[in-house]
C-alpha positions in Angstrom: 0.0 0.0 0.0 2.9 2.3 0.6 3.9 2.2 -3.1 0.3 2.7 -4.2 0.0 5.8 -2.0 3.3 7.2 -3.3 2.4 6.6 -6.9 -1.1 8.2 -6.4 0.3 11.2 -4.7 2.9 11.7 -7.4 0.2 11.5 -10.1 -1.9 13.9 -8.1 1.0 16.4 -7.9 1.7 16.1 -11.6 -2.0 16.7 -12.4 -2.0 19.8 -10.2 1.1 21.1 -11.9 -0.5 20.5 -15.3 -3.7 22.3 -14.1 -1.7 25.3 -13.0 0.3 25.4 -16.2 -2.8 25.1 -18.4 -4.9 27.5 -16.3 -2.4 30.3 -15.9 -0.5 29.9 -19.2 2.9 29.3 -17.6 6.0 28.5 -19.7 4.5 30.1 -22.8 1.7 27.6 -22.9 -1.7 28.7 -24.1 -4.6 28.8 -21.6 -6.5 25.5 -21.9 -9.9 25.0 -20.4 -9.3 21.2 -20.3 -6.2 21.4 -18.2 -8.1 19.7 -15.3 -8.9 16.6 -17.2 -6.1 14.6 -15.5 -7.7 15.3 -12.1 -11.0 13.8 -12.9 -10.1 10.1 -13.0 -8.0 10.5 -9.9 -10.9 11.9 -8.0 -13.5 9.3 -8.9 -16.1 8.5 -7.4 -16.0 11.7 -5.3 -16.3 13.9 -8.4 -19.6 12.3 -9.3 -20.9 12.5 -5.8 -19.9 16.2 -5.5 -21.6 16.9 -8.8 -24.8 15.2 -7.7 -24.8 17.1 -4.4 -24.5 20.4 -6.3 -20.9 21.1 -5.2 -19.6 21.5 -8.7 -16.7 23.8 -9.4 -13.0 23.8 -9.5 -12.5 23.3 -5.8 -14.4 20.0 -5.8 -12.3 18.8 -8.7 -9.1 19.8 -7.1 -9.9 18.3 -3.6 -11.6 15.1 -4.6 -8.3 13.2 -5.3 -7.2 14.2 -1.8 -10.0 12.0 -0.4 -8.6 9.0 -2.3 -5.1 9.8 -1.1 -6.4 9.9 2.4 -8.1 6.5 2.0 -4.9 5.0 0.6 -2.9 6.5 3.5 -5.4 5.0 5.9 -5.1 1.6 4.3 -1.3 1.8 4.4 -1.2 2.7 8.1 -3.9 0.2 9.1 
């Protein structure tokens, strides 16, 4: 579980960096409205639950993978 947690957190960090680069246009990159697409599969099923609860928006998409990371951390330490 330790490796699963580390890999997931690394993918989450990479997706957050790609979101920032695409949103703010860093490094000469054009602004891209689909820059958060890599966060969506990392945050399933919490993205869907947040959408059904009416909590749509960028904050729900950014924080939902953190729930999965917390679950992986809990399974690792258990």
